[in-house]
C-alpha positions in Angstrom: 0.2 -0.5 0.3 2.9 2.3 1.2 4.6 1.8 -2.2 1.7 2.1 -4.6 1.1 6.0 -2.9 4.6 6.4 -3.6 4.4 5.8 -6.9 1.6 7.6 -6.7 2.8 11.0 -5.7 5.5 10.8 -7.8 3.5 10.7 -10.7 1.9 14.3 -9.5 5.5 15.8 -8.8 6.3 14.8 -12.8 2.9 16.1 -13.6 2.7 19.3 -11.9 6.9 19.5 -12.1 5.7 19.7 -16.0 3.2 22.0 -16.1 5.7 24.3 -14.3 8.4 23.6 -16.7 5.2 24.4 -19.9 4.2 27.4 -17.9 7.5 28.7 -17.9 8.4 28.3 -21.4 5.0 29.8 -22.6 6.0 33.2 -20.5 9.5 33.1 -21.7 8.9 31.8 -25.1 10.8 34.2 -27.9 9.5 33.1 -30.7 5.5 34.3 -28.7 5.6 38.4 -29.9 2.1 39.9 -28.3 2.3 42.9 -27.4 -0.6 45.1 -25.9 -1.5 48.7 -24.3 -0.7 48.3 -20.5 -3.6 51.0 -20.4 -6.9 51.9 -21.9 -6.0 55.7 -22.6 -4.0 59.0 -21.6 -5.0 62.8 -20.2 -3.1 65.3 -20.8 -3.0 69.2 -20.0 -0.7 71.8 -20.2 -2.7 73.4 -17.7 -0.2 75.3 -15.2 3.1 74.7 -17.0 5.5 77.4 -17.3 4.2 79.4 -20.8 7.5 78.5 -22.3 6.9 75.0 -22.4 5.0 75.1 -26.2 5.4 71.0 -26.7 5.3 67.9 -24.4 6.9 64.5 -25.2 3.6 61.9 -24.3 5.1 57.9 -23.9 1.9 55.6 -24.2 3.1 52.8 -22.6 2.8 49.1 -24.5 4.4 45.7 -23.3 5.5 42.3 -24.8 4.9 38.5 -24.1 7.9 37.1 -24.8 11.6 37.6 -24.5 13.5 40.9 -24.8 16.1 40.7 -27.9 19.5 43.0 -28.0 18.7 44.8 -30.8 15.4 47.7 -30.8 12.1 46.7 -32.6 9.6 49.3 -34.2 5.8 49.1 -33.1 3.4 49.0 -35.7 0.0 51.0 -35.7 -2.6 53.3 -36.4 -4.2 56.5 -35.5 -7.6 57.6 -36.0 -8.7 61.2 -35.3 -11.1 63.0 -33.6 -12.8 65.8 -36.2 -10.8 68.8 -34.5 -7.4 66.9 -34.1 -4.9 67.4 -37.3 -1.9 66.0 -37.0 1.3 67.7 -37.5 -1.2 70.7 -36.1 -1.9 69.9 -33.0 0.0 66.7 -32.5 2.9 65.3 -34.3 4.2 61.4 -33.7 7.2 60.5 -32.5 9.1 57.1 -32.2 6.8 53.6 -31.8 9.5 50.9 -30.1 10.5 48.4 -27.8 13.9 49.3 -26.8 16.9 46.6 -26.7 17.0 44.1 -24.2 13.3 44.5 -22.2 9.9 44.0 -22.9 8.4 47.8 -22.3 8.2 50.2 -24.6 6.5 53.4 -26.1 4.3 55.2 -28.8 5.4 58.7 -28.6 3.4 61.3 -29.7 4.6 64.8 -28.9 1.5 67.7 -28.2 1.6 70.6 -30.0 0.8 73.5 -27.3 0.7 76.3 -30.2 -2.5 75.8 -32.1 -4.2 74.2 -28.8 -7.7 76.1 -29.1 -10.1 78.2 -25.9 -9.3 80.2 -23.3 -11.7 81.1 -19.7 -14.1 82.3 -21.2 -15.7 80.7 -24.2 -13.9 77.5 -22.8 -11.2 74.4 -24.4 -11.3 72.3 -26.9 -11.0 69.0 -26.2 -8.5 66.8 -28.7 -8.3 63.3 -29.1 -6.4 60.9 -31.1 -7.0 57.0 -31.0 -4.0 54.4 -31.4 -4.7 50.6 -32.2 -2.2 48.8 -32.8 -1.1 46.8 -35.7 0.8 43.2 -36.4 4.4 43.5 -38.4 7.4 41.5 -38.3 8.4 41.8 -34.9 4.6 42.0 -33.0 1.3 40.3 -33.2 -1.9 42.0 -31.5 -2.7 40.2 -28.2 -5.1 39.8 -24.9 -8.4 41.4 -25.5 -9.7 44.4 -28.1 -9.9 46.6 -25.2 -5.2 45.9 -24.7 -5.0 46.9 -28.7 -6.6 50.3 -28.9 -6.1 53.5 -26.8 -7.4 57.0 -26.5 -4.9 59.9 -26.5 -6.9 63.0 -24.6 -5.3 66.8 -24.5 -5.7 70.3 -24.6 -5.1 73.7 -23.3 -7.1 74.1 -20.0 -6.5 76.5 -16.8 -9.0 76.1 -15.0 -10.1 78.2 -11.8 -9.0 76.5 -8.7 -10.8 74.7 -6.2 -10.1 77.0 -3.4 -13.1 77.0 -1.5 -14.9 79.0 1.3 -16.9 77.7 4.5 -20.2 77.3 2.0 -18.6 75.2 -0.5 -18.4 78.3 -2.7 -15.4 78.6 -5.7 -13.2 81.6 -4.5 -10.2 83.6 -6.3 -8.5 85.6 -3.8 -8.9 89.1 -5.5 -7.3 90.6 -2.5 -3.8 89.7 -3.6 -4.3 88.4 -7.4 -6.8 90.9 -8.6 -9.6 89.3 -10.8 -9.3 85.8 -12.0 -7.1 85.0 -15.3 -5.7 81.7 -16.5 -2.0 83.4 -17.1 -2.0 84.3 -13.6 -1.9 80.7 -12.1 0.4 79.8 -14.3 2.8 82.2 -13.0 1.6 81.6 -9.4 2.1 77.8 -9.6 5.5 79.1 -11.5 7.1 80.6 -8.6 5.6 78.4 -6.4 7.5 75.5 -7.3 10.8 77.9 -7.3 10.4 78.3 -3.3 11.7 75.0 -3.5 15.9 76.5 -4.6 15.3 78.7 -1.2 13.6 76.9 1.3 13.1 73.8 0.2 11.6 72.4 3.9 8.9 75.3 4.1 8.1 74.3 -0.1 7.7 70.8 1.6 5.3 71.6 4.0 2.9 73.8 1.3 3.1 71.4 -0.8 1.4 69.0 2.5 -0.7 72.1 3.0 -2.2 73.0 -0.6 -0.8 70.8 -3.3 1.8 70.2 -6.0 0.2 72.6 -7.8 -1.6 74.9 -5.4 -4.4 72.8 -5.7 -7.0 73.5 -2.5 -5.9 75.8 -0.4 -9.0 76.9 1.8 -10.7 80.0 0.7 -8.0 80.2 -1.5 -6.0 82.6 1.6 -2.2 80.3 2.7 -2.6 82.8 6.2 -0.1 80.7 8.0 2.6 81.1 5.1 1.3 84.9 3.8 4.5 86.1 4.5 6.6 84.1 2.1 3.2 84.3 -0.4 4.2 87.9 -0.6 7.8 88.1 -0.9 8.2 84.7 -3.0 5.2 85.0 -5.5 2.4 87.9 -5.7 5.5 90.6 -5.8 7.3 88.5 -8.3 3.6 88.8 -9.6 3.3 92.2 -9.7 6.8 92.8 -10.9 6.3 90.4 -14.1 3.0 91.8 -15.1 3.5 95.7 -14.9 7.1 94.7 -16.7 7.0 97.2 -20.2 9.2 94.4 -21.1 6.4 91.8 -20.8 3.3 93.5 -21.6 3.9 92.7 -25.8 4.1 89.0 -24.9 1.4 88.9 -22.7 -1.2 90.6 -25.0 0.1 88.3 -28.0 0.0 84.7 -25.9 -3.7 85.7 -23.4 -5.8 88.7 -25.3 -7.9 88.9 -22.8 -5.6 89.5 -20.0 -6.7 92.7 -18.0 -5.2 95.8 -18.5 -6.4 99.3 -17.6 -7.1 102.1 -20.4 -3.5 103.2 -19.0 -1.5 99.7 -19.7 -1.2 98.8 -16.1 -1.7 95.3 -15.4 -4.4 94.2 -12.9 -2.9 92.2 -10.5 -2.3 94.2 -7.2 1.0 95.3 -5.2 1.5 93.7 -2.5 3.4 95.7 -0.5 1.6 98.9 -1.4 3.1 101.0 1.0 7.0 100.4 0.5 
């Protein structure tokens, strides 16, 4: 009886080892070259990115099923545009490769900011591009159809942040910032990030409180760090908007930016009595 049990265990062990070897072989079989997207969509907005940044490279991640090889391999795909989206105007195609010695790669889509339309008054145009993987001499799209398709959505939207008062209403700190305008938020975030170079520990504390891009300042008023904001954010913003050398640039980029009849920008001096 004991001998029969031992034989049974031996058969089970051999069967298990064979299964593991087969599974291992399938996983690393270099002849199996399936390819798929690791996510189904990508969203990008220039938002508070400094205005000097005029393009951005999106790398849409893909992965292969099979072993890496020593040379770079191209990925084949097709683009399906939304009606308002045009290759060479709103975006350009970059490289689409699996790098050497890797099982992960990307399809590059370079987003061009100059021709992305819209403003805070009339709304922003939302652009879409659909990517579909195709077979080539290296790879065959695999898994389900959802993993073979990817949607890219992008825009130049700068929305007023969710600074809420005690009643849950959106507010904007006019006392220090004047009337709301998207370019003000862009410069505000830019100068906020620059604080990291002079006061790194204070910057880290403020990021915890207000968010990396000042997404949630309570009631729009950073009272705990008002002195820091005045010195490193509000004053540089005031100087920037009221520098005559910047006026033509601001007007060309943002024709609706609030300048008065005298040419002064709508931005209060944080040190009016200085």
